[in-house]
C-alpha distance (Angstrom), angle and dihedral (degrees) to the residues before:
residue distance angle dihedral
M1 . . .
S2 3.76 . .
F3 3.81 121.4 .
I4 3.78 135.7 178.6
A5 3.79 118.3 -139.1
E6 3.83 112.2 -155.1
I7 3.78 106.5 -160.8
D8 3.82 124.6 -172.8
I9 3.73 118.5 -168.1
M10 3.81 120.2 -168.3
P11 3.81 134.9 174.2
L12 3.78 113.4 -101.1
K13 3.79 112.2 -92.3
E14 3.82 90.9 -121.0
L15 3.85 92.2 59.4
L16 3.73 128.6 82.0
D17 3.79 114.2 -110.3
P18 3.81 106.6 -150.6
A19 3.82 93.3 -177.8
G20 3.75 91.7 50.9
K21 3.86 90.9 49.8
A22 3.82 90.3 50.4
V23 3.80 90.9 52.4
L24 3.82 90.4 46.8
R25 3.80 91.2 52.7
G26 3.84 90.0 46.4
L27 3.78 92.1 51.4
D28 3.77 90.7 52.1
K29 3.85 90.9 49.9
L30 3.78 89.5 51.2
G31 3.79 91.6 55.8
I32 3.79 97.1 -99.1
P33 3.80 98.9 118.3
D34 3.82 101.7 152.1
V35 3.85 96.3 80.0
G36 3.78 109.5 109.5
D37 3.79 101.3 -165.0
V38 3.76 141.8 -9.8
R39 3.76 128.0 -153.9
I40 3.80 120.4 -172.7
G41 3.79 120.1 -148.5
K42 3.79 142.6 150.7
H43 3.81 131.4 -93.9
I44 3.86 115.0 -156.8
R45 3.76 128.2 -176.6
L46 3.75 119.3 -160.6
S47 3.85 123.9 -169.9
I48 3.84 105.8 -145.3
N49 3.76 131.9 -172.9
A50 3.78 109.5 -152.2
A51 3.78 141.1 147.5
D52 3.83 93.2 -114.5
E53 3.82 143.6 -10.0
A54 3.83 92.9 -89.5
K55 3.84 91.1 57.0
A56 3.77 90.7 45.9
R57 3.79 90.5 52.4
A58 3.82 90.9 48.5
I59 3.80 90.1 53.2
A60 3.81 92.3 48.4
E61 3.85 90.9 47.7
D62 3.83 90.2 50.8
A63 3.81 91.2 51.0
V64 3.80 91.0 49.3
K65 3.82 92.7 49.4
K66 3.79 96.8 44.2
L67 3.80 103.1 36.5
L68 3.79 121.6 -8.2
A69 3.78 105.6 58.4
N70 3.80 137.3 34.2
P71 3.82 104.9 -140.3
V72 3.79 91.9 -158.2
M73 3.86 90.5 62.7
E74 3.79 107.1 15.3
Q75 3.75 144.2 49.1
A76 3.78 124.7 -150.6
S77 3.74 134.0 -154.6
I78 3.81 123.0 -165.5
R79 3.80 130.1 -156.9
I80 3.81 120.4 -174.9
V81 3.79 120.9 -155.7
N82 3.82 132.6 173.7
A83 3.82 111.3 -101.7
């Protein structure tokens, strides 16, 4: 079966997000002052061929742990959908 893994990777809440702060300042300079905070992350979509959803999730989790996210600085969430 074919699955899509939608992976969102965000900086940990405890860490400073310089890119987010730069965007926040830019929004204010553009006359959009009512935004309270900005956090910049990554959205990754994997097409996975697997026997079932559990196997697809395991593959996505393995990819996150080994390559896609740095657990010291980032947290990841994974959503699996049928392709």
